[in-house]
PyMOL Python script that loads the backbone (N, CA, C, O; Angstrom):
from pymol import cmd

cmd.read_pdbstr("""\
ATOM      1  N   UNK A   1     -22.271  -2.665  22.956  1.00  0.00           N
ATOM      2  CA  UNK A   1     -22.579  -1.390  22.348  1.00  0.00           C
ATOM      3  C   UNK A   1     -24.052  -1.311  21.958  1.00  0.00           C
ATOM      4  O   UNK A   1     -24.685  -0.274  22.158  1.00  0.00           O
ATOM      5  N   UNK A   2     -24.617  -2.406  21.396  1.00  0.00           N
ATOM      6  CA  UNK A   2     -26.018  -2.375  20.992  1.00  0.00           C
ATOM      7  C   UNK A   2     -26.945  -2.195  22.187  1.00  0.00           C
ATOM      8  O   UNK A   2     -27.996  -1.566  22.059  1.00  0.00           O
ATOM      9  N   UNK A   3     -26.579  -2.728  23.332  1.00  0.00           N
ATOM     10  CA  UNK A   3     -27.386  -2.572  24.534  1.00  0.00           C
ATOM     11  C   UNK A   3     -27.464  -1.115  24.936  1.00  0.00           C
ATOM     12  O   UNK A   3     -28.526  -0.634  25.332  1.00  0.00           O
ATOM     13  N   UNK A   4     -26.355  -0.412  24.839  1.00  0.00           N
ATOM     14  CA  UNK A   4     -26.326   1.005  25.199  1.00  0.00           C
ATOM     15  C   UNK A   4     -27.212   1.796  24.248  1.00  0.00           C
ATOM     16  O   UNK A   4     -27.958   2.669  24.690  1.00  0.00           O
ATOM     17  N   UNK A   5     -27.146   1.510  22.950  1.00  0.00           N
ATOM     18  CA  UNK A   5     -27.988   2.219  21.989  1.00  0.00           C
ATOM     19  C   UNK A   5     -29.460   1.949  22.245  1.00  0.00           C
ATOM     20  O   UNK A   5     -30.283   2.860  22.156  1.00  0.00           O
ATOM     21  N   UNK A   6     -29.798   0.709  22.561  1.00  0.00           N
ATOM     22  CA  UNK A   6     -31.181   0.381  22.880  1.00  0.00           C
ATOM     23  C   UNK A   6     -31.658   1.079  24.132  1.00  0.00           C
ATOM     24  O   UNK A   6     -32.804   1.524  24.206  1.00  0.00           O
ATOM     25  N   UNK A   7     -30.793   1.176  25.107  1.00  0.00           N
ATOM     26  CA  UNK A   7     -31.136   1.857  26.350  1.00  0.00           C
ATOM     27  C   UNK A   7     -31.346   3.350  26.114  1.00  0.00           C
ATOM     28  O   UNK A   7     -32.196   3.957  26.765  1.00  0.00           O
ATOM     29  N   UNK A   8     -30.598   3.945  25.208  1.00  0.00           N
ATOM     30  CA  UNK A   8     -30.760   5.368  24.902  1.00  0.00           C
ATOM     31  C   UNK A   8     -32.149   5.625  24.326  1.00  0.00           C
ATOM     32  O   UNK A   8     -32.796   6.610  24.682  1.00  0.00           O
ATOM     33  N   UNK A   9     -32.611   4.745  23.439  1.00  0.00           N
ATOM     34  CA  UNK A   9     -33.948   4.887  22.880  1.00  0.00           C
ATOM     35  C   UNK A   9     -35.024   4.726  23.931  1.00  0.00           C
ATOM     36  O   UNK A   9     -36.018   5.453  23.924  1.00  0.00           O
ATOM     37  N   UNK A  10     -34.833   3.778  24.836  1.00  0.00           N
ATOM     38  CA  UNK A  10     -35.796   3.557  25.917  1.00  0.00           C
ATOM     39  C   UNK A  10     -35.842   4.770  26.850  1.00  0.00           C
ATOM     40  O   UNK A  10     -36.918   5.181  27.286  1.00  0.00           O
ATOM     41  N   UNK A  11     -34.693   5.330  27.148  1.00  0.00           N
ATOM     42  CA  UNK A  11     -34.636   6.509  28.009  1.00  0.00           C
ATOM     43  C   UNK A  11     -35.326   7.701  27.351  1.00  0.00           C
ATOM     44  O   UNK A  11     -36.010   8.472  28.025  1.00  0.00           O
ATOM     45  N   UNK A  12     -35.149   7.856  26.044  1.00  0.00           N
ATOM     46  CA  UNK A  12     -35.811   8.933  25.314  1.00  0.00           C
ATOM     47  C   UNK A  12     -37.331   8.767  25.391  1.00  0.00           C
ATOM     48  O   UNK A  12     -38.049   9.749  25.575  1.00  0.00           O
ATOM     49  N   UNK A  13     -37.826   7.534  25.253  1.00  0.00           N
ATOM     50  CA  UNK A  13     -39.261   7.299  25.331  1.00  0.00           C
ATOM     51  C   UNK A  13     -39.792   7.581  26.732  1.00  0.00           C
ATOM     52  O   UNK A  13     -40.883   8.133  26.879  1.00  0.00           O
ATOM     53  N   UNK A  14     -39.042   7.211  27.755  1.00  0.00           N
ATOM     54  CA  UNK A  14     -39.444   7.509  29.138  1.00  0.00           C
ATOM     55  C   UNK A  14     -39.552   9.016  29.331  1.00  0.00           C
ATOM     56  O   UNK A  14     -40.506   9.490  29.948  1.00  0.00           O
ATOM     57  N   UNK A  15     -38.591   9.774  28.815  1.00  0.00           N
ATOM     58  CA  UNK A  15     -38.635  11.241  28.924  1.00  0.00           C
ATOM     59  C   UNK A  15     -39.864  11.797  28.207  1.00  0.00           C
ATOM     60  O   UNK A  15     -40.499  12.729  28.700  1.00  0.00           O
ATOM     61  N   UNK A  16     -40.203  11.232  27.050  1.00  0.00           N
ATOM     62  CA  UNK A  16     -41.376  11.687  26.304  1.00  0.00           C
ATOM     63  C   UNK A  16     -42.665  11.412  27.082  1.00  0.00           C
ATOM     64  O   UNK A  16     -43.546  12.269  27.147  1.00  0.00           O
ATOM     65  N   UNK A  17     -42.775  10.227  27.666  1.00  0.00           N
ATOM     66  CA  UNK A  17     -43.977   9.875  28.434  1.00  0.00           C
ATOM     67  C   UNK A  17     -44.086  10.754  29.677  1.00  0.00           C
ATOM     68  O   UNK A  17     -45.185  11.180  30.032  1.00  0.00           O
ATOM     69  N   UNK A  18     -42.980  11.027  30.335  1.00  0.00           N
ATOM     70  CA  UNK A  18     -43.007  11.925  31.499  1.00  0.00           C
ATOM     71  C   UNK A  18     -43.400  13.341  31.097  1.00  0.00           C
ATOM     72  O   UNK A  18     -44.104  14.022  31.842  1.00  0.00           O
ATOM     73  N   UNK A  19     -42.953  13.790  29.928  1.00  0.00           N
ATOM     74  CA  UNK A  19     -43.347  15.110  29.435  1.00  0.00           C
ATOM     75  C   UNK A  19     -44.854  15.151  29.203  1.00  0.00           C
ATOM     76  O   UNK A  19     -45.505  16.148  29.515  1.00  0.00           O
ATOM     77  N   UNK A  20     -45.408  14.075  28.658  1.00  0.00           N
ATOM     78  CA  UNK A  20     -46.860  13.998  28.452  1.00  0.00           C
ATOM     79  C   UNK A  20     -47.590  14.015  29.791  1.00  0.00           C
ATOM     80  O   UNK A  20     -48.585  14.721  29.958  1.00  0.00           O
ATOM     81  N   UNK A  21     -47.092  13.241  30.729  1.00  0.00           N
ATOM     82  CA  UNK A  21     -47.719  13.172  32.053  1.00  0.00           C
ATOM     83  C   UNK A  21     -47.687  14.523  32.766  1.00  0.00           C
ATOM     84  O   UNK A  21     -48.654  14.907  33.425  1.00  0.00           O
ATOM     85  N   UNK A  22     -46.578  15.234  32.632  1.00  0.00           N
ATOM     86  CA  UNK A  22     -46.396  16.512  33.339  1.00  0.00           C
ATOM     87  C   UNK A  22     -46.792  17.721  32.502  1.00  0.00           C
ATOM     88  O   UNK A  22     -46.730  18.858  32.971  1.00  0.00           O
ATOM     89  N   UNK A  23     -47.204  17.468  31.243  1.00  0.00           N
ATOM     90  CA  UNK A  23     -47.651  18.535  30.343  1.00  0.00           C
ATOM     91  C   UNK A  23     -46.591  19.620  30.145  1.00  0.00           C
ATOM     92  O   UNK A  23     -46.845  20.809  30.336  1.00  0.00           O
ATOM     93  N   UNK A  24     -45.394  19.171  29.756  1.00  0.00           N
ATOM     94  CA  UNK A  24     -44.313  20.101  29.424  1.00  0.00           C
ATOM     95  C   UNK A  24     -43.708  19.696  28.082  1.00  0.00           C
ATOM     96  O   UNK A  24     -43.777  18.537  27.674  1.00  0.00           O
ATOM     97  N   UNK A  25     -43.120  20.669  27.415  1.00  0.00           N
ATOM     98  CA  UNK A  25     -42.382  20.395  26.176  1.00  0.00           C
ATOM     99  C   UNK A  25     -40.908  20.588  26.483  1.00  0.00           C
ATOM    100  O   UNK A  25     -40.484  21.667  26.898  1.00  0.00           O
ATOM    101  N   UNK A  26     -40.142  19.547  26.278  1.00  0.00           N
ATOM    102  CA  UNK A  26     -38.713  19.613  26.562  1.00  0.00           C
ATOM    103  C   UNK A  26     -38.006  20.448  25.495  1.00  0.00           C
ATOM    104  O   UNK A  26     -38.419  20.440  24.336  1.00  0.00           O
ATOM    105  N   UNK A  27     -36.951  21.163  25.868  1.00  0.00           N
ATOM    106  CA  UNK A  27     -36.262  22.012  24.898  1.00  0.00           C
ATOM    107  C   UNK A  27     -35.364  21.215  23.951  1.00  0.00           C
ATOM    108  O   UNK A  27     -34.945  20.098  24.253  1.00  0.00           O
ATOM    109  N   UNK A  28     -35.087  21.816  22.812  1.00  0.00           N
ATOM    110  CA  UNK A  28     -34.117  21.269  21.873  1.00  0.00           C
ATOM    111  C   UNK A  28     -32.734  21.627  22.393  1.00  0.00           C
ATOM    112  O   UNK A  28     -32.397  22.803  22.526  1.00  0.00           O
ATOM    113  N   UNK A  29     -31.937  20.611  22.686  1.00  0.00           N
ATOM    114  CA  UNK A  29     -30.622  20.847  23.262  1.00  0.00           C
ATOM    115  C   UNK A  29     -29.710  21.595  22.279  1.00  0.00           C
ATOM    116  O   UNK A  29     -29.741  21.340  21.075  1.00  0.00           O
ATOM    117  N   UNK A  30     -28.919  22.499  22.796  1.00  0.00           N
ATOM    118  CA  UNK A  30     -27.924  23.284  22.052  1.00  0.00           C
ATOM    119  C   UNK A  30     -28.521  24.227  21.015  1.00  0.00           C
ATOM    120  O   UNK A  30     -27.794  24.697  20.140  1.00  0.00           O
ATOM    121  N   UNK A  31     -29.803  24.517  21.082  1.00  0.00           N
ATOM    122  CA  UNK A  31     -30.401  25.504  20.183  1.00  0.00           C
ATOM    123  C   UNK A  31     -30.366  26.854  20.891  1.00  0.00           C
ATOM    124  O   UNK A  31     -31.229  27.158  21.714  1.00  0.00           O
ATOM    125  N   UNK A  32     -29.379  27.641  20.567  1.00  0.00           N
ATOM    126  CA  UNK A  32     -29.207  28.945  21.200  1.00  0.00           C
ATOM    127  C   UNK A  32     -29.884  30.057  20.402  1.00  0.00           C
ATOM    128  O   UNK A  32     -30.601  30.889  20.957  1.00  0.00           O
ATOM    129  N   UNK A  33     -29.643  30.056  19.081  1.00  0.00           N
ATOM    130  CA  UNK A  33     -30.172  31.119  18.223  1.00  0.00           C
ATOM    131  C   UNK A  33     -30.876  30.473  17.028  1.00  0.00           C
ATOM    132  O   UNK A  33     -30.210  30.008  16.103  1.00  0.00           O
ATOM    133  N   UNK A  34     -32.212  30.439  17.034  1.00  0.00           N
ATOM    134  CA  UNK A  34     -32.939  29.871  15.899  1.00  0.00           C
ATOM    135  C   UNK A  34     -32.748  30.720  14.642  1.00  0.00           C
ATOM    136  O   UNK A  34     -32.544  31.930  14.734  1.00  0.00           O
ATOM    137  N   UNK A  35     -32.814  30.102  13.494  1.00  0.00           N
ATOM    138  CA  UNK A  35     -32.712  30.796  12.216  1.00  0.00           C
ATOM    139  C   UNK A  35     -33.978  31.628  12.017  1.00  0.00           C
ATOM    140  O   UNK A  35     -35.075  31.070  11.994  1.00  0.00           O
ATOM    141  N   UNK A  36     -33.854  32.936  11.874  1.00  0.00           N
ATOM    142  CA  UNK A  36     -35.045  33.777  11.727  1.00  0.00           C
ATOM    143  C   UNK A  36     -35.828  33.490  10.442  1.00  0.00           C
ATOM    144  O   UNK A  36     -37.008  33.829  10.357  1.00  0.00           O
ATOM    145  N   UNK A  37     -35.198  32.879   9.453  1.00  0.00           N
ATOM    146  CA  UNK A  37     -35.884  32.572   8.196  1.00  0.00           C
ATOM    147  C   UNK A  37     -36.652  31.247   8.255  1.00  0.00           C
ATOM    148  O   UNK A  37     -37.383  30.907   7.325  1.00  0.00           O
ATOM    149  N   UNK A  38     -36.486  30.511   9.340  1.00  0.00           N
ATOM    150  CA  UNK A  38     -37.191  29.233   9.505  1.00  0.00           C
ATOM    151  C   UNK A  38     -38.279  29.442  10.559  1.00  0.00           C
ATOM    152  O   UNK A  38     -38.005  29.431  11.759  1.00  0.00           O
ATOM    153  N   UNK A  39     -39.493  29.628  10.104  1.00  0.00           N
ATOM    154  CA  UNK A  39     -40.604  30.001  10.971  1.00  0.00           C
ATOM    155  C   UNK A  39     -41.225  28.774  11.643  1.00  0.00           C
ATOM    156  O   UNK A  39     -42.271  28.284  11.217  1.00  0.00           O
ATOM    157  N   UNK A  40     -40.568  28.286  12.700  1.00  0.00           N
ATOM    158  CA  UNK A  40     -41.072  27.159  13.478  1.00  0.00           C
ATOM    159  C   UNK A  40     -41.238  27.580  14.926  1.00  0.00           C
ATOM    160  O   UNK A  40     -40.616  28.546  15.369  1.00  0.00           O
ATOM    161  N   UNK A  41     -42.053  26.880  15.649  1.00  0.00           N
ATOM    162  CA  UNK A  41     -42.264  27.150  17.069  1.00  0.00           C
ATOM    163  C   UNK A  41     -41.192  26.410  17.865  1.00  0.00           C
ATOM    164  O   UNK A  41     -41.430  25.316  18.377  1.00  0.00           O
ATOM    165  N   UNK A  42     -40.015  27.016  17.964  1.00  0.00           N
ATOM    166  CA  UNK A  42     -38.898  26.402  18.663  1.00  0.00           C
ATOM    167  C   UNK A  42     -39.097  26.450  20.166  1.00  0.00           C
ATOM    168  O   UNK A  42     -39.717  27.374  20.692  1.00  0.00           O
ATOM    169  N   UNK A  43     -38.567  25.449  20.851  1.00  0.00           N
ATOM    170  CA  UNK A  43     -38.494  25.461  22.308  1.00  0.00           C
ATOM    171  C   UNK A  43     -37.010  25.339  22.627  1.00  0.00           C
ATOM    172  O   UNK A  43     -36.453  24.241  22.621  1.00  0.00           O
ATOM    173  N   UNK A  44     -36.380  26.468  22.903  1.00  0.00           N
ATOM    174  CA  UNK A  44     -34.938  26.450  23.152  1.00  0.00           C
ATOM    175  C   UNK A  44     -34.637  26.865  24.588  1.00  0.00           C
ATOM    176  O   UNK A  44     -35.387  27.623  25.203  1.00  0.00           O
ATOM    177  N   UNK A  45     -33.557  26.369  25.093  1.00  0.00           N
ATOM    178  CA  UNK A  45     -32.989  26.713  26.409  1.00  0.00           C
ATOM    179  C   UNK A  45     -33.764  26.170  27.608  1.00  0.00           C
ATOM    180  O   UNK A  45     -33.167  25.533  28.476  1.00  0.00           O
ATOM    181  N   UNK A  46     -35.067  26.402  27.681  1.00  0.00           N
ATOM    182  CA  UNK A  46     -35.848  25.987  28.849  1.00  0.00           C
ATOM    183  C   UNK A  46     -37.122  25.276  28.407  1.00  0.00           C
ATOM    184  O   UNK A  46     -37.679  25.578  27.352  1.00  0.00           O
ATOM    185  N   UNK A  47     -37.571  24.344  29.211  1.00  0.00           N
ATOM    186  CA  UNK A  47     -38.814  23.621  28.922  1.00  0.00           C
ATOM    187  C   UNK A  47     -39.994  24.588  28.928  1.00  0.00           C
ATOM    188  O   UNK A  47     -39.974  25.607  29.618  1.00  0.00           O
ATOM    189  N   UNK A  48     -41.012  24.257  28.157  1.00  0.00           N
ATOM    190  CA  UNK A  48     -42.230  25.067  28.115  1.00  0.00           C
ATOM    191  C   UNK A  48     -43.293  24.356  28.943  1.00  0.00           C
ATOM    192  O   UNK A  48     -43.593  23.184  28.715  1.00  0.00           O
ATOM    193  N   UNK A  49     -43.850  25.066  29.892  1.00  0.00           N
ATOM    194  CA  UNK A  49     -44.877  24.502  30.768  1.00  0.00           C
ATOM    195  C   UNK A  49     -46.236  25.106  30.423  1.00  0.00           C
ATOM    196  O   UNK A  49     -46.329  26.050  29.638  1.00  0.00           O
ATOM    197  N   UNK A  50     -47.272  24.554  31.015  1.00  0.00           N
ATOM    198  CA  UNK A  50     -48.611  25.093  30.801  1.00  0.00           C
ATOM    199  C   UNK A  50     -49.164  24.814  29.418  1.00  0.00           C
ATOM    200  O   UNK A  50     -49.949  25.601  28.889  1.00  0.00           O
ATOM    201  N   UNK A  51     -48.762  23.704  28.832  1.00  0.00           N
ATOM    202  CA  UNK A  51     -49.242  23.333  27.501  1.00  0.00           C
ATOM    203  C   UNK A  51     -50.276  22.222  27.635  1.00  0.00           C
ATOM    204  O   UNK A  51     -50.377  21.590  28.687  1.00  0.00           O
ATOM    205  N   UNK A  52     -51.040  21.984  26.583  1.00  0.00           N
ATOM    206  CA  UNK A  52     -52.034  20.922  26.589  1.00  0.00           C
ATOM    207  C   UNK A  52     -51.607  19.863  25.575  1.00  0.00           C
ATOM    208  O   UNK A  52     -52.013  19.904  24.413  1.00  0.00           O
ATOM    209  N   UNK A  53     -50.794  18.924  26.020  1.00  0.00           N
ATOM    210  CA  UNK A  53     -50.334  17.850  25.143  1.00  0.00           C
ATOM    211  C   UNK A  53     -51.316  16.697  25.158  1.00  0.00           C
ATOM    212  O   UNK A  53     -51.844  16.331  26.209  1.00  0.00           O
ATOM    213  N   UNK A  54     -51.560  16.125  23.988  1.00  0.00           N
ATOM    214  CA  UNK A  54     -52.412  14.941  23.932  1.00  0.00           C
ATOM    215  C   UNK A  54     -51.626  13.717  23.467  1.00  0.00           C
ATOM    216  O   UNK A  54     -52.084  12.586  23.626  1.00  0.00           O
ATOM    217  N   UNK A  55     -50.430  13.946  22.884  1.00  0.00           N
ATOM    218  CA  UNK A  55     -49.604  12.831  22.424  1.00  0.00           C
ATOM    219  C   UNK A  55     -48.145  13.271  22.351  1.00  0.00           C
ATOM    220  O   UNK A  55     -47.839  14.459  22.247  1.00  0.00           O
ATOM    221  N   UNK A  56     -47.250  12.279  22.409  1.00  0.00           N
ATOM    222  CA  UNK A  56     -45.815  12.523  22.239  1.00  0.00           C
ATOM    223  C   UNK A  56     -45.245  11.462  21.308  1.00  0.00           C
ATOM    224  O   UNK A  56     -45.816  10.383  21.150  1.00  0.00           O
ATOM    225  N   UNK A  57     -44.114  11.786  20.696  1.00  0.00           N
ATOM    226  CA  UNK A  57     -43.456  10.847  19.799  1.00  0.00           C
ATOM    227  C   UNK A  57     -41.974  10.784  20.136  1.00  0.00           C
ATOM    228  O   UNK A  57     -41.343  11.805  20.407  1.00  0.00           O
ATOM    229  N   UNK A  58     -41.435   9.588  20.116  1.00  0.00           N
ATOM    230  CA  UNK A  58     -40.012   9.358  20.345  1.00  0.00           C
ATOM    231  C   UNK A  58     -39.478   8.567  19.161  1.00  0.00           C
ATOM    232  O   UNK A  58     -39.991   7.494  18.842  1.00  0.00           O
ATOM    233  N   UNK A  59     -38.447   9.096  18.512  1.00  0.00           N
ATOM    234  CA  UNK A  59     -37.866   8.380  17.377  1.00  0.00           C
ATOM    235  C   UNK A  59     -36.411   8.046  17.679  1.00  0.00           C
ATOM    236  O   UNK A  59     -35.667   8.870  18.212  1.00  0.00           O
ATOM    237  N   UNK A  60     -36.022   6.829  17.331  1.00  0.00           N
ATOM    238  CA  UNK A  60     -34.658   6.354  17.557  1.00  0.00           C
ATOM    239  C   UNK A  60     -34.137   5.726  16.275  1.00  0.00           C
ATOM    240  O   UNK A  60     -34.761   4.827  15.713  1.00  0.00           O
ATOM    241  N   UNK A  61     -33.005   6.201  15.827  1.00  0.00           N
ATOM    242  CA  UNK A  61     -32.382   5.695  14.609  1.00  0.00           C
ATOM    243  C   UNK A  61     -30.967   5.274  14.960  1.00  0.00           C
ATOM    244  O   UNK A  61     -30.172   6.094  15.418  1.00  0.00           O
ATOM    245  N   UNK A  62     -30.645   4.006  14.751  1.00  0.00           N
ATOM    246  CA  UNK A  62     -29.352   3.468  15.163  1.00  0.00           C
ATOM    247  C   UNK A  62     -28.597   2.904  13.975  1.00  0.00           C
ATOM    248  O   UNK A  62     -29.083   2.911  12.844  1.00  0.00           O
ATOM    249  N   UNK A  63     -27.414   2.423  14.253  1.00  0.00           N
ATOM    250  CA  UNK A  63     -26.567   1.832  13.228  1.00  0.00           C
ATOM    251  C   UNK A  63     -27.178   0.530  12.715  1.00  0.00           C
ATOM    252  O   UNK A  63     -27.847  -0.182  13.463  1.00  0.00           O
ATOM    253  N   UNK A  64     -26.952   0.227  11.469  1.00  0.00           N
ATOM    254  CA  UNK A  64     -27.405  -1.036  10.911  1.00  0.00           C
ATOM    255  C   UNK A  64     -28.882  -1.073  10.565  1.00  0.00           C
ATOM    256  O   UNK A  64     -29.437  -2.149  10.340  1.00  0.00           O
ATOM    257  N   UNK A  65     -29.526   0.082  10.520  1.00  0.00           N
ATOM    258  CA  UNK A  65     -30.927   0.121  10.126  1.00  0.00           C
ATOM    259  C   UNK A  65     -31.907  -0.223  11.220  1.00  0.00           C
ATOM    260  O   UNK A  65     -33.068  -0.517  10.934  1.00  0.00           O
ATOM    261  N   UNK A  66     -31.474  -0.194  12.466  1.00  0.00           N
ATOM    262  CA  UNK A  66     -32.374  -0.452  13.590  1.00  0.00           C
ATOM    263  C   UNK A  66     -33.071   0.856  13.934  1.00  0.00           C
ATOM    264  O   UNK A  66     -32.493   1.724  14.588  1.00  0.00           O
ATOM    265  N   UNK A  67     -34.307   0.989  13.492  1.00  0.00           N
ATOM    266  CA  UNK A  67     -35.045   2.236  13.665  1.00  0.00           C
ATOM    267  C   UNK A  67     -36.380   1.966  14.349  1.00  0.00           C
ATOM    268  O   UNK A  67     -36.993   0.919  14.144  1.00  0.00           O
ATOM    269  N   UNK A  68     -36.820   2.913  15.157  1.00  0.00           N
ATOM    270  CA  UNK A  68     -38.108   2.762  15.829  1.00  0.00           C
ATOM    271  C   UNK A  68     -38.717   4.128  16.087  1.00  0.00           C
ATOM    272  O   UNK A  68     -38.010   5.087  16.399  1.00  0.00           O
ATOM    273  N   UNK A  69     -40.012   4.208  15.958  1.00  0.00           N
ATOM    274  CA  UNK A  69     -40.764   5.404  16.326  1.00  0.00           C
ATOM    275  C   UNK A  69     -41.909   4.938  17.216  1.00  0.00           C
ATOM    276  O   UNK A  69     -42.696   4.074  16.829  1.00  0.00           O
ATOM    277  N   UNK A  70     -41.995   5.516  18.411  1.00  0.00           N
ATOM    278  CA  UNK A  70     -43.059   5.166  19.357  1.00  0.00           C
ATOM    279  C   UNK A  70     -43.904   6.400  19.622  1.00  0.00           C
ATOM    280  O   UNK A  70     -43.377   7.498  19.803  1.00  0.00           O
ATOM    281  N   UNK A  71     -45.212   6.216  19.645  1.00  0.00           N
ATOM    282  CA  UNK A  71     -46.141   7.301  19.928  1.00  0.00           C
ATOM    283  C   UNK A  71     -46.977   6.890  21.124  1.00  0.00           C
ATOM    284  O   UNK A  71     -47.466   5.764  21.205  1.00  0.00           O
ATOM    285  N   UNK A  72     -47.132   7.822  22.048  1.00  0.00           N
ATOM    286  CA  UNK A  72     -47.939   7.584  23.241  1.00  0.00           C
ATOM    287  C   UNK A  72     -48.961   8.713  23.328  1.00  0.00           C
ATOM    288  O   UNK A  72     -48.619   9.885  23.174  1.00  0.00           O
ATOM    289  N   UNK A  73     -50.210   8.351  23.575  1.00  0.00           N
ATOM    290  CA  UNK A  73     -51.221   9.394  23.694  1.00  0.00           C
ATOM    291  C   UNK A  73     -51.930   9.285  25.035  1.00  0.00           C
ATOM    292  O   UNK A  73     -51.987   8.225  25.658  1.00  0.00           O
ATOM    293  N   UNK A  74     -52.460  10.409  25.444  1.00  0.00           N
ATOM    294  CA  UNK A  74     -53.176  10.498  26.705  1.00  0.00           C
ATOM    295  C   UNK A  74     -54.565   9.901  26.523  1.00  0.00           C
ATOM    296  O   UNK A  74     -55.263  10.218  25.560  1.00  0.00           O
ATOM    297  N   UNK A  75     -54.961   9.037  27.448  1.00  0.00           N
ATOM    298  CA  UNK A  75     -56.295   8.435  27.403  1.00  0.00           C
ATOM    299  C   UNK A  75     -57.141   9.157  28.426  1.00  0.00           C
ATOM    300  O   UNK A  75     -56.780   9.246  29.599  1.00  0.00           O
ATOM    301  N   UNK A  76     -58.269   9.673  27.973  1.00  0.00           N
ATOM    302  CA  UNK A  76     -59.166  10.426  28.852  1.00  0.00           C
ATOM    303  C   UNK A  76     -60.357   9.548  29.193  1.00  0.00           C
ATOM    304  O   UNK A  76     -60.976   8.928  28.328  1.00  0.00           O
ATOM    305  N   UNK A  77     -60.655   9.516  30.487  1.00  0.00           N
ATOM    306  CA  UNK A  77     -61.853   8.783  30.897  1.00  0.00           C
ATOM    307  C   UNK A  77     -61.629   7.593  31.723  1.00  0.00           C
ATOM    308  O   UNK A  77     -62.586   6.921  32.109  1.00  0.00           O
TER     309      UNK A  77
END
""", "prot")
cmd.dss("prot")
cmd.show_as("cartoon", "prot")
cmd.util.cbc("prot")
cmd.orient("prot")
């Protein structure tokens, strides 16, 4: 079971790095109708393209206090 949880975090980080490489923002899954009183820049239903990303973050929180946050940034030059 722990291997599967670790693999899920690794897969999430791979998706984040690919989003940085391809300059897209992945949508929040199952967000159909954002709360109008919560003024955030939601990305729902479809990925957003044509953005200028310089960094991405992947956070994984598992059972037993196994937590990790990874940040990847674009290196220019």
